[in-house]
C-alpha positions in Angstrom: -3.3 7.4 23.3 -1.2 4.3 23.2 -3.3 2.2 20.9 -2.3 1.6 17.3 -4.3 2.3 14.2 -4.2 0.3 11.0 -5.6 -0.2 7.5 -5.3 -2.9 4.9 -4.0 -2.5 1.3 -5.9 -4.8 -1.0 -6.5 -5.3 -4.7 -10.2 -6.1 -5.3 -13.2 -5.0 -7.3 -16.9 -4.9 -6.8 -18.3 -7.9 -8.7 -21.8 -6.5 -8.9 -20.5 -3.3 -10.6 -18.6 -5.6 -13.1 -21.9 -7.5 -13.8 -23.7 -4.2 -14.3 -20.9 -2.9 -16.7 -21.1 -6.1 -18.8 -24.9 -5.8 -18.9 -24.7 -2.2 -20.1 -22.1 -3.0 -22.7 -24.2 -5.9 -24.0 -27.2 -3.5 -24.4 -25.2 -0.9 -26.2 -23.7 -3.6 -28.5 -27.2 -4.9 -29.4 -28.4 -1.4 -30.2 -25.4 0.0 -32.2 -25.9 -0.3 -35.9 -22.3 -1.3 -36.6 -22.3 -4.1 -34.0 -26.0 -5.2 -34.1 -25.5 -8.2 -36.5 -22.2 -9.5 -35.1 -23.7 -11.9 -32.5 -21.2 -10.6 -30.0 -21.2 -12.2 -26.5 -19.6 -11.2 -23.3 -19.5 -14.1 -20.8 -18.4 -13.4 -17.2 -16.7 -16.4 -15.6 -15.3 -16.7 -12.1 -11.9 -15.2 -13.0 -12.3 -14.3 -16.7 -14.5 -12.4 -19.2 -14.8 -14.1 -22.6 -15.5 -11.9 -25.6 -16.7 -13.7 -28.7 -17.4 -11.7 -31.9 -17.0 -11.9 -35.7 -13.7 -10.0 -36.3 -10.7 -8.3 -34.6 -12.1 -4.9 -35.5 -15.4 -5.5 -33.7 -13.5 -7.2 -30.9 -11.5 -4.0 -30.2 -14.7 -1.9 -30.4 -16.5 -4.2 -28.0 -13.6 -4.2 -25.5 -13.5 -0.4 -25.7 -17.2 -0.1 -25.0 -16.9 -2.5 -22.1 -13.9 -0.7 -20.6 -15.7 2.6 -20.9 -18.8 1.2 -19.1 -16.5 -0.3 -16.4 -14.6 3.0 -15.9 -17.9 4.9 -15.5 -18.8 2.4 -12.7 -15.5 3.3 -10.9 -13.8 0.0 -11.8 -10.1 0.4 -12.4 -8.9 -0.7 -15.9 -6.0 -2.3 -14.1 -8.2 -5.3 -13.1 -8.5 -6.3 -16.8 -5.6 -8.2 -18.3 -6.2 -8.8 -22.0 -5.3 -12.2 -23.4 -4.3 -13.6 -26.7 -6.9 -13.3 -29.6 -7.8 -16.7 -30.8 -9.8 -17.8 -33.8 -13.0 -19.6 -33.0 -15.4 -21.7 -35.1 -17.2 -20.1 -38.0 -14.6 -17.4 -38.8 -15.1 -15.8 -35.4 -12.6 -14.5 -32.9 -12.4 -14.9 -29.1 -10.4 -13.2 -26.4 -10.3 -14.0 -22.7 -9.8 -11.1 -20.4 -8.4 -12.2 -17.0 -9.7 -10.4 -13.9 -6.8 -9.4 -11.5 -7.6 -9.8 -7.9 -5.3 -9.8 -4.9 -1.7 -8.6 -4.5 1.1 -10.9 -5.5 3.9 -11.8 -3.0 6.5 -9.8 -5.0 4.3 -6.7 -5.1 3.4 -7.0 -1.4 7.1 -7.1 -0.6 7.8 -4.1 -2.8 5.0 -2.1 -1.1 6.0 -3.0 2.4 9.7 -2.2 1.7 8.7 1.1 0.2 6.6 1.9 3.3 9.4 0.9 5.7 12.0 2.9 3.9 10.1 6.1 3.8 8.1 6.0 7.0 10.1 4.9 10.1 7.2 4.9 12.6 5.0 2.8 10.4 4.9 -1.0 10.3 3.8 -3.0 7.2 3.2 -6.7 7.3 2.2 -9.1 4.5 -0.9 -11.2 5.3 -1.8 -13.4 2.4 -2.9 -11.2 -0.5 -3.1 -8.0 1.5 -0.7 -5.7 3.3 -1.6 -4.5 6.8 -0.1 -1.1 7.7 -0.2 0.0 11.3 1.1 3.0 13.3 0.4 4.9 16.5 -0.3 8.0 14.5 -3.3 8.2 12.2 -1.6 11.1 10.4 1.3 8.8 9.4 -1.2 6.3 8.0 -2.8 9.0 5.9 0.6 10.0 4.6 1.2 6.4 3.6 -2.1 6.3 1.7 -1.3 9.6 0.0 2.1 8.3 -1.1 0.7 5.0 -2.4 -2.0 6.7 -4.4 0.6 8.8 -6.2 2.7 5.7 -7.2 1.8 3.7 -10.2 1.3 0.0 -9.4 0.4 -2.7 -11.9 -2.7 -3.5 -9.9 -5.6 -1.3 -8.5 -5.1 -0.7 -4.8 -7.8 0.0 -2.3 -7.5 0.9 1.4 -9.9 -1.0 3.7 -10.4 -1.8 7.3 -9.2 1.6 8.5 -9.3 1.8 12.3 
Protein backbone atom coordinates (compact mmCIF):
# COMPACT_ATOMS: atom_id res chain seq x y z
CA UNK A 1 0.00 0.00 0.00
CA UNK A 2 2.05 2.91 -1.33
CA UNK A 3 -0.61 5.61 -1.08
CA UNK A 4 -0.40 8.22 1.63
CA UNK A 5 -3.05 9.04 4.20
CA UNK A 6 -3.65 12.50 5.59
CA UNK A 7 -5.78 14.69 7.82
CA UNK A 8 -6.13 18.41 8.46
CA UNK A 9 -5.70 20.21 11.78
CA UNK A 10 -8.12 23.14 11.96
CA UNK A 11 -9.52 25.48 14.57
CA UNK A 12 -13.20 26.01 13.90
CA UNK A 13 -16.60 25.81 15.59
CA UNK A 14 -20.13 24.92 14.61
CA UNK A 15 -21.90 28.26 14.15
CA UNK A 16 -25.37 26.73 14.52
CA UNK A 17 -24.42 25.26 17.90
CA UNK A 18 -23.20 28.73 18.91
CA UNK A 19 -26.54 30.26 17.84
CA UNK A 20 -28.37 27.60 19.86
CA UNK A 21 -26.18 28.23 22.93
CA UNK A 22 -26.90 31.98 22.75
CA UNK A 23 -30.62 31.30 22.37
CA UNK A 24 -30.64 28.99 25.40
CA UNK A 25 -28.66 31.51 27.46
CA UNK A 26 -31.10 34.31 26.56
CA UNK A 27 -34.06 32.16 27.62
CA UNK A 28 -32.45 31.37 30.96
CA UNK A 29 -31.55 35.04 31.53
CA UNK A 30 -35.16 36.09 30.89
CA UNK A 31 -36.50 33.49 33.31
CA UNK A 32 -34.02 33.89 36.20
CA UNK A 33 -35.34 36.10 38.97
CA UNK A 34 -32.00 37.87 39.56
CA UNK A 35 -31.44 38.66 35.87
CA UNK A 36 -35.03 39.13 34.67
CA UNK A 37 -35.17 42.95 34.96
CA UNK A 38 -31.63 43.70 33.73
CA UNK A 39 -32.57 44.02 30.02
CA UNK A 40 -29.54 41.95 29.11
CA UNK A 41 -28.80 41.31 25.43
CA UNK A 42 -26.48 38.86 23.71
CA UNK A 43 -25.83 39.91 20.10
CA UNK A 44 -24.01 37.52 17.78
CA UNK A 45 -22.02 39.26 15.06
CA UNK A 46 -19.82 37.77 12.37
CA UNK A 47 -16.74 37.52 14.60
CA UNK A 48 -17.94 38.77 18.00
CA UNK A 49 -20.61 38.35 20.65
CA UNK A 50 -21.66 41.57 22.37
CA UNK A 51 -23.04 41.32 25.90
CA UNK A 52 -24.93 44.39 27.17
CA UNK A 53 -26.26 44.46 30.73
CA UNK A 54 -26.71 46.73 33.74
CA UNK A 55 -23.66 45.94 35.93
CA UNK A 56 -20.36 44.07 36.00
CA UNK A 57 -21.82 41.57 38.48
CA UNK A 58 -24.63 40.60 36.10
CA UNK A 59 -22.16 40.63 33.18
CA UNK A 60 -20.09 37.92 34.87
CA UNK A 61 -23.23 35.91 35.63
CA UNK A 62 -24.45 36.21 32.02
CA UNK A 63 -21.07 35.18 30.56
CA UNK A 64 -20.94 32.21 32.94
CA UNK A 65 -24.43 31.12 31.86
CA UNK A 66 -23.50 31.51 28.20
CA UNK A 67 -20.24 29.58 28.56
CA UNK A 68 -22.05 26.78 30.39
CA UNK A 69 -24.58 26.50 27.57
CA UNK A 70 -21.77 26.52 24.99
CA UNK A 71 -19.84 23.81 26.83
CA UNK A 72 -22.95 21.61 26.98
CA UNK A 73 -23.19 21.94 23.18
CA UNK A 74 -19.59 20.69 22.76
CA UNK A 75 -18.16 24.11 21.95
CA UNK A 76 -14.68 24.64 23.35
CA UNK A 77 -14.33 27.62 25.67
CA UNK A 78 -11.04 28.39 23.90
CA UNK A 79 -12.99 29.93 21.00
CA UNK A 80 -14.10 32.81 23.25
CA UNK A 81 -11.66 35.62 23.97
CA UNK A 82 -13.14 38.07 26.42
CA UNK A 83 -12.57 41.72 25.73
CA UNK A 84 -12.40 44.84 27.85
CA UNK A 85 -15.50 45.80 29.84
CA UNK A 86 -16.75 49.18 28.64
CA UNK A 87 -19.35 51.48 30.11
CA UNK A 88 -22.33 52.06 27.84
CA UNK A 89 -25.12 54.64 27.90
CA UNK A 90 -27.49 54.72 30.86
CA UNK A 91 -25.14 53.26 33.53
CA UNK A 92 -24.84 50.00 31.62
CA UNK A 93 -21.79 47.88 30.77
CA UNK A 94 -20.84 46.16 27.54
CA UNK A 95 -18.26 43.52 26.67
CA UNK A 96 -17.27 42.16 23.29
CA UNK A 97 -16.26 38.52 23.20
CA UNK A 98 -14.17 37.74 20.12
CA UNK A 99 -14.67 34.38 18.40
CA UNK A 100 -11.39 32.59 17.65
CA UNK A 101 -11.34 30.80 14.31
CA UNK A 102 -8.37 29.50 12.35
CA UNK A 103 -4.80 28.73 13.31
CA UNK A 104 -2.29 31.60 13.32
CA UNK A 105 0.95 31.28 11.33
CA UNK A 106 3.06 31.13 14.50
CA UNK A 107 0.94 28.37 16.03
CA UNK A 108 0.89 26.45 12.74
CA UNK A 109 4.70 26.60 12.63
CA UNK A 110 4.89 25.40 16.24
CA UNK A 111 2.51 22.49 15.55
CA UNK A 112 4.30 21.39 12.37
CA UNK A 113 7.73 21.62 14.05
CA UNK A 114 6.45 19.57 16.99
CA UNK A 115 5.16 16.90 14.61
CA UNK A 116 8.37 16.81 12.53
CA UNK A 117 10.57 16.57 15.64
CA UNK A 118 8.71 13.68 17.23
CA UNK A 119 7.46 11.71 14.21
CA UNK A 120 10.11 11.16 11.53
CA UNK A 121 7.84 9.38 9.02
CA UNK A 122 5.14 12.06 9.11
CA UNK A 123 5.04 15.23 7.00
CA UNK A 124 3.28 18.39 8.19
CA UNK A 125 2.61 21.29 5.83
CA UNK A 126 0.97 24.65 6.53
CA UNK A 127 -1.85 25.53 4.13
CA UNK A 128 -3.42 28.85 5.04
CA UNK A 129 -5.12 28.54 8.42
CA UNK A 130 -4.83 24.75 8.62
CA UNK A 131 -2.04 22.20 8.93
CA UNK A 132 -2.13 19.13 6.69
CA UNK A 133 -0.47 16.05 8.14
CA UNK A 134 0.34 13.11 5.87
CA UNK A 135 2.04 9.75 6.19
CA UNK A 136 2.04 6.32 4.61
CA UNK A 137 0.97 4.76 7.91
CA UNK A 138 -2.47 5.49 9.36
CA UNK A 139 -1.14 4.33 12.73
CA UNK A 140 1.41 7.16 12.70
CA UNK A 141 -1.36 9.66 11.94
CA UNK A 142 -3.40 8.37 14.86
CA UNK A 143 -0.37 8.73 17.13
CA UNK A 144 0.01 12.35 15.98
CA UNK A 145 -3.67 13.01 16.80
CA UNK A 146 -3.26 11.40 20.21
CA UNK A 147 -0.18 13.54 20.97
CA UNK A 148 -1.85 16.78 19.85
CA UNK A 149 -4.94 16.07 21.98
CA UNK A 150 -2.72 15.75 25.05
CA UNK A 151 -1.00 19.10 24.49
CA UNK A 152 -2.60 22.35 25.60
CA UNK A 153 -2.84 24.84 22.75
CA UNK A 154 -4.35 28.35 23.03
CA UNK A 155 -6.97 27.43 20.41
CA UNK A 156 -9.39 24.53 20.05
CA UNK A 157 -8.06 21.98 17.54
CA UNK A 158 -10.17 19.67 15.41
CA UNK A 159 -9.04 16.95 13.03
CA UNK A 160 -10.90 16.88 9.72
CA UNK A 161 -10.62 15.42 6.24
CA UNK A 162 -9.12 12.14 7.46
CA UNK A 163 -8.35 9.84 4.53
